[in-house]
DRENPA-3360 file (N, C-alpha, C; in nm, 2 decimals, always signed):
BEGIN
1 = EEIGQLTK = +0.10/-0.11/+0.02/-0.03/+0.02/-0.03/+0.07/+0.12/+0.00 ~ +0.20/+0.10/+0.10/+0.31/+0.22/+0.08/+0.39/+0.28/-0.07 ~ +0.34/+0.22/-0.13/+0.41/+0.21/-0.30/+0.29/+0.34/-0.34 ~ +0.19/+0.36/-0.34/+0.10/+0.45/-0.40/+0.09/+0.61/-0.34 ~ +0.19/+0.61/-0.22/+0.22/+0.72/-0.12/+0.33/+0.81/-0.25 ~ +0.43/+0.71/-0.34/+0.47/+0.75/-0.45/+0.48/+0.83/-0.57 ~ +0.36/+0.92/-0.53/+0.28/+0.96/-0.61/+0.41/+1.06/-0.74 ~ +0.54/+1.06/-0.74/+0.59/+1.10/-0.83/+0.66/+1.02/-0.92;
9 = LKWLGLID = +0.65/+0.88/-0.85/+0.71/+0.76/-0.89/+0.74/+0.76/-1.06 ~ +0.82/+0.75/-1.16/+0.83/+0.75/-1.28/+0.84/+0.61/-1.33 ~ +0.97/+0.51/-1.23/+0.98/+0.40/-1.33/+0.98/+0.29/-1.19 ~ +0.90/+0.15/-1.19/+0.85/+0.06/-1.10/+0.92/-0.04/-1.14 ~ +1.01/-0.09/-1.08/+1.05/-0.24/-1.11/+1.01/-0.37/-0.99 ~ +0.89/-0.42/-1.06/+0.91/-0.58/-0.93/+0.94/-0.69/-1.01 ~ +1.06/-0.66/-1.08/+1.07/-0.84/-1.15/+1.12/-0.89/-1.08 ~ +1.09/-1.04/-1.12/+1.16/-1.14/-1.01/+1.10/-1.16/-0.88;
17 = CSKLKRIP = +0.97/-1.07/-0.88/+0.92/-1.06/-0.75/+0.83/-1.21/-0.70 ~ +0.86/-1.29/-0.76/+0.75/-1.42/-0.72/+0.68/-1.44/-0.67 ~ +0.69/-1.37/-0.49/+0.66/-1.41/-0.39/+0.53/-1.29/-0.36 ~ +0.56/-1.22/-0.49/+0.42/-1.10/-0.41/+0.30/-1.12/-0.52 ~ +0.21/-1.17/-0.37/+0.09/-1.20/-0.42/-0.02/-1.11/-0.43 ~ +0.02/-0.97/-0.33/-0.08/-0.89/-0.31/-0.05/-0.77/-0.35 ~ -0.12/-0.67/-0.47/-0.13/-0.55/-0.46/-0.27/-0.48/-0.46 ~ -0.31/-0.44/-0.30/-0.43/-0.37/-0.34/-0.47/-0.29/-0.42;
25 = AGVFCKLS = -0.60/-0.32/-0.43/-0.67/-0.21/-0.51/-0.66/-0.04/-0.49 ~ -0.64/+0.03/-0.60/-0.61/+0.10/-0.58/-0.47/+0.21/-0.60 ~ -0.38/+0.12/-0.55/-0.27/+0.12/-0.53/-0.21/+0.22/-0.68 ~ -0.22/+0.15/-0.78/-0.15/+0.19/-0.91/-0.24/+0.30/-1.00 ~ -0.37/+0.36/-0.94/-0.43/+0.50/-0.97/-0.36/+0.58/-0.90 ~ -0.30/+0.58/-0.83/-0.23/+0.70/-0.76/-0.07/+0.71/-0.81 ~ -0.05/+0.65/-0.94/+0.10/+0.64/-0.97/+0.09/+0.70/-1.08 ~ +0.02/+0.81/-1.12/-0.03/+0.88/-1.19/+0.10/+0.94/-1.30;
33 = RLEELYMS = +0.22/+0.93/-1.26/+0.32/+0.98/-1.31/+0.42/+0.89/-1.40 ~ +0.36/+0.74/-1.35/+0.44/+0.62/-1.36/+0.49/+0.59/-1.51 ~ +0.57/+0.60/-1.54/+0.64/+0.57/-1.71/+0.65/+0.43/-1.75 ~ +0.69/+0.36/-1.66/+0.73/+0.21/-1.72/+0.71/+0.12/-1.54 ~ +0.68/+0.03/-1.59/+0.61/-0.04/-1.48/+0.67/-0.17/-1.53 ~ +0.75/-0.27/-1.48/+0.83/-0.40/-1.55/+0.77/-0.49/-1.38 ~ +0.71/-0.61/-1.42/+0.63/-0.69/-1.34/+0.69/-0.84/-1.44 ~ +0.78/-0.84/-1.44/+0.81/-0.98/-1.53/+0.84/-1.11/-1.43;
41 = NSFNEWEA = +0.80/-1.21/-1.43/+0.80/-1.32/-1.34/+0.77/-1.25/-1.22 ~ +0.60/-1.22/-1.20/+0.63/-1.14/-1.05/+0.45/-1.16/-1.06 ~ +0.34/-1.03/-0.99/+0.23/-1.03/-0.98/+0.17/-1.06/-1.09 ~ +0.02/-1.20/-1.05/-0.04/-1.19/-1.19/-0.21/-1.24/-1.14 ~ -0.22/-1.18/-1.05/-0.31/-1.21/-0.95/-0.46/-1.09/-0.92 ~ -0.45/-1.06/-1.11/-0.51/-0.94/-1.11/-0.62/-0.95/-1.12 ~ -0.72/-1.07/-1.11/-0.88/-1.04/-1.11/-0.91/-1.12/-0.97 ~ -0.84/-1.09/-0.85/-0.87/-1.19/-0.69/-0.91/-1.03/-0.64;
49 = EGQSSLVE = -1.02/-1.04/-0.57/-1.08/-0.96/-0.50/-1.01/-0.89/-0.43 ~ -1.04/-0.76/-0.41/-0.92/-0.66/-0.31/-0.77/-0.63/-0.41 ~ -0.77/-0.72/-0.47/-0.67/-0.69/-0.59/-0.66/-0.55/-0.67 ~ -0.55/-0.51/-0.73/-0.52/-0.41/-0.85/-0.59/-0.46/-0.96 ~ -0.61/-0.45/-1.04/-0.69/-0.45/-1.15/-0.65/-0.43/-1.26 ~ -0.66/-0.46/-1.43/-0.57/-0.39/-1.52/-0.65/-0.28/-1.54 ~ -0.78/-0.27/-1.51/-0.85/-0.12/-1.50/-0.78/-0.02/-1.45 ~ -0.70/-0.02/-1.34/-0.63/+0.07/-1.28/-0.53/+0.11/-1.40;
57 = LKALSCLI = -0.44/+0.06/-1.42/-0.35/+0.08/-1.54/-0.40/+0.17/-1.66 ~ -0.55/+0.14/-1.67/-0.58/+0.25/-1.76/-0.58/+0.46/-1.72 ~ -0.51/+0.44/-1.55/-0.53/+0.58/-1.52/-0.41/+0.62/-1.54 ~ -0.28/+0.56/-1.64/-0.16/+0.53/-1.61/-0.12/+0.62/-1.77 ~ -0.16/+0.73/-1.78/-0.15/+0.82/-1.90/-0.03/+0.86/-1.94 ~ +0.09/+0.87/-1.89/+0.24/+0.85/-1.87/+0.30/+0.73/-1.91 ~ +0.22/+0.63/-1.87/+0.29/+0.45/-1.90/+0.36/+0.48/-2.05 ~ +0.49/+0.44/-2.11/+0.51/+0.45/-2.24/+0.60/+0.27/-2.26;
65 = ALEIYIPN = +0.67/+0.22/-2.10/+0.70/+0.08/-2.11/+0.64/+0.03/-2.00 ~ +0.61/-0.15/-2.06/+0.53/-0.27/-1.94/+0.58/-0.33/-1.97 ~ +0.59/-0.43/-1.84/+0.64/-0.56/-1.90/+0.54/-0.60/-1.79 ~ +0.42/-0.72/-1.80/+0.33/-0.78/-1.75/+0.31/-0.93/-1.77 ~ +0.24/-1.04/-1.74/+0.17/-1.13/-1.75/+0.05/-1.10/-1.72 ~ -0.05/-1.16/-1.82/-0.19/-1.15/-1.78/-0.20/-1.29/-1.77 ~ -0.27/-1.36/-1.71/-0.30/-1.51/-1.69/-0.43/-1.55/-1.81 ~ -0.50/-1.44/-1.76/-0.65/-1.48/-1.87/-0.70/-1.33/-1.97;
73 = AKIIPEDF = -0.67/-1.36/-2.12/-0.74/-1.27/-2.16/-0.84/-1.24/-2.18 ~ -0.96/-1.31/-2.09/-1.07/-1.19/-2.10/-1.11/-1.09/-1.94 ~ -1.00/-1.12/-1.90/-0.99/-0.98/-1.79/-0.93/-0.87/-1.82 ~ -0.94/-0.87/-1.93/-0.82/-0.69/-2.01/-0.99/-0.64/-2.05 ~ -1.05/-0.52/-1.98/-1.12/-0.44/-2.02/-1.19/-0.42/-2.19 ~ -1.26/-0.39/-2.20/-1.29/-0.35/-2.34/-1.22/-0.27/-2.39 ~ -1.24/-0.18/-2.30/-1.20/-0.02/-2.35/-1.06/+0.02/-2.35 ~ -0.96/-0.07/-2.32/-0.81/-0.09/-2.23/-0.79/-0.06/-2.39;
81 = SFEKLQRY = -0.65/+0.04/-2.37/-0.58/+0.06/-2.44/-0.47/+0.06/-2.42 ~ -0.40/+0.03/-2.55/-0.21/+0.02/-2.50/-0.12/+0.10/-2.62 ~ -0.23/+0.19/-2.64/-0.18/+0.26/-2.77/-0.07/+0.37/-2.72 ~ +0.00/+0.40/-2.61/+0.08/+0.48/-2.65/+0.24/+0.44/-2.55 ~ +0.22/+0.31/-2.52/+0.33/+0.21/-2.51/+0.40/+0.21/-2.65 ~ +0.56/+0.22/-2.58/+0.68/+0.25/-2.74/+0.75/+0.11/-2.68 ~ +0.72/+0.05/-2.58/+0.80/-0.08/-2.57/+0.77/-0.18/-2.44 ~ +0.72/-0.28/-2.48/+0.66/-0.37/-2.41/+0.68/-0.53/-2.42;
89 = IIFIGEAS = +0.67/-0.57/-2.31/+0.67/-0.77/-2.31/+0.56/-0.81/-2.26 ~ +0.46/-0.86/-2.31/+0.33/-0.87/-2.21/+0.34/-1.03/-2.29 ~ +0.26/-1.09/-2.21/+0.24/-1.22/-2.24/+0.11/-1.21/-2.15 ~ +0.02/-1.29/-2.28/-0.12/-1.32/-2.21/-0.15/-1.48/-2.25 ~ -0.20/-1.55/-2.15/-0.34/-1.69/-2.14/-0.22/-1.74/-2.05 ~ -0.24/-1.86/-2.06/-0.23/-2.01/-1.96/-0.07/-2.02/-2.02 ~ +0.02/-2.05/-1.91/+0.15/-2.12/-2.04/+0.16/-2.24/-2.01 ~ +0.20/-2.32/-2.08/+0.20/-2.47/-2.08/+0.28/-2.52/-1.99;
97 = NSEWDWNW = +0.31/-2.63/-1.99/+0.44/-2.70/-1.89/+0.59/-2.68/-1.97 ~ +0.58/-2.63/-2.06/+0.73/-2.57/-2.10/+0.75/-2.46/-2.07 ~ +0.86/-2.48/-1.96/+0.94/-2.37/-1.90/+0.95/-2.29/-2.02 ~ +0.99/-2.28/-2.15/+1.03/-2.19/-2.28/+0.91/-2.10/-2.29 ~ +0.82/-2.14/-2.30/+0.70/-2.11/-2.34/+0.70/-1.95/-2.24 ~ +0.69/-1.92/-2.13/+0.72/-1.74/-2.08/+0.85/-1.75/-1.99 ~ +0.96/-1.84/-2.09/+1.05/-1.72/-2.03/+1.11/-1.64/-2.05 ~ +1.11/-1.53/-2.01/+1.10/-1.36/-1.95/+1.27/-1.34/-2.04;
105 = SRVRDYSR = +1.37/-1.42/-1.98/+1.48/-1.37/-2.05/+1.56/-1.39/-2.18 ~ +1.41/-1.49/-2.29/+1.47/-1.48/-2.42/+1.39/-1.37/-2.51 ~ +1.32/-1.29/-2.42/+1.26/-1.20/-2.51/+1.31/-1.04/-2.45 ~ +1.39/-1.05/-2.37/+1.49/-0.91/-2.30/+1.54/-0.86/-2.42 ~ +1.63/-0.87/-2.55/+1.65/-0.78/-2.65/+1.57/-0.73/-2.74 ~ +1.47/-0.76/-2.73/+1.34/-0.74/-2.83/+1.23/-0.62/-2.74 ~ +1.24/-0.45/-2.80/+1.16/-0.36/-2.71/+0.98/-0.38/-2.74 ~ +0.93/-0.48/-2.83/+0.81/-0.51/-2.83/+0.76/-0.69/-2.87;
113 = TLKLSLQT = +0.71/-0.72/-2.76/+0.69/-0.88/-2.73/+0.54/-0.92/-2.69 ~ +0.45/-0.95/-2.75/+0.35/-0.95/-2.75/+0.36/-1.16/-2.74 ~ +0.32/-1.17/-2.66/+0.28/-1.39/-2.63/+0.14/-1.38/-2.62 ~ +0.11/-1.47/-2.70/-0.06/-1.52/-2.66/-0.08/-1.65/-2.68 ~ -0.13/-1.73/-2.59/-0.20/-1.85/-2.55/-0.34/-1.84/-2.51 ~ -0.40/-1.87/-2.59/-0.54/-1.82/-2.57/-0.64/-1.96/-2.60 ~ -0.70/-1.93/-2.55/-0.83/-2.08/-2.57/-0.92/-2.05/-2.59 ~ -0.92/-1.90/-2.74/-1.05/-1.83/-2.81/-0.95/-1.82/-2.94;
121 = SIRFLNNG = -1.04/-1.76/-3.00/-1.02/-1.69/-3.15/-0.94/-1.56/-3.08 ~ -0.86/-1.54/-3.17/-0.81/-1.40/-3.20/-0.87/-1.24/-3.20 ~ -0.96/-1.30/-3.31/-1.07/-1.18/-3.29/-1.14/-1.14/-3.21 ~ -1.17/-1.22/-3.10/-1.19/-1.16/-2.94/-1.18/-1.08/-2.93 ~ -1.01/-1.10/-2.90/-0.94/-0.95/-2.85/-1.00/-0.83/-2.82 ~ -0.99/-0.73/-2.77/-1.01/-0.62/-2.75/-0.92/-0.52/-2.86 ~ -0.96/-0.40/-2.87/-0.91/-0.35/-3.00/-0.74/-0.30/-2.96 ~ -0.72/-0.31/-2.80/-0.59/-0.23/-2.73/-0.49/-0.36/-2.80;
129 = VKVLLKKA = -0.52/-0.51/-2.77/-0.46/-0.58/-2.78/-0.41/-0.62/-2.91 ~ -0.53/-0.58/-3.01/-0.51/-0.57/-3.18/-0.41/-0.48/-3.22 ~ -0.41/-0.38/-3.15/-0.31/-0.23/-3.13/-0.18/-0.28/-3.13 ~ -0.13/-0.41/-3.05/-0.01/-0.42/-2.99/+0.04/-0.55/-3.07 ~ -0.06/-0.63/-3.13/-0.02/-0.69/-3.22/+0.03/-0.60/-3.36 ~ +0.00/-0.53/-3.41/+0.01/-0.48/-3.57/+0.17/-0.40/-3.53 ~ +0.16/-0.34/-3.40/+0.31/-0.31/-3.34/+0.40/-0.43/-3.32 ~ +0.39/-0.50/-3.27/+0.50/-0.63/-3.20/+0.60/-0.68/-3.34;
% end
């Protein structure tokens, strides 16, 4: 919760914080100046009750760099937009048993990586994700 008090924060790195299981709702909304958010191998409990949600990331109007894992494409809000992102590594969907599938270190050299593992057709993705696909 204390991170939410850092309202002038521009860069937040939560990389390899595999034990991070809780980010209270409302924390990300307060980080209005955040430009870079790195959460690879970290928090992925976006849809749990009382947790931060992807909706909160919409409030980050200065965000240009993002590394994130979204375990279920269905929790991405319809009006979610990734258009301002210049650099990103975003994994969406469930990882298979193969460790290589969600290996973050293999994609570090690329500035725009979008990895999808979907149980549904790609045409059902929201427009924000489709924008990322075009940029990747």
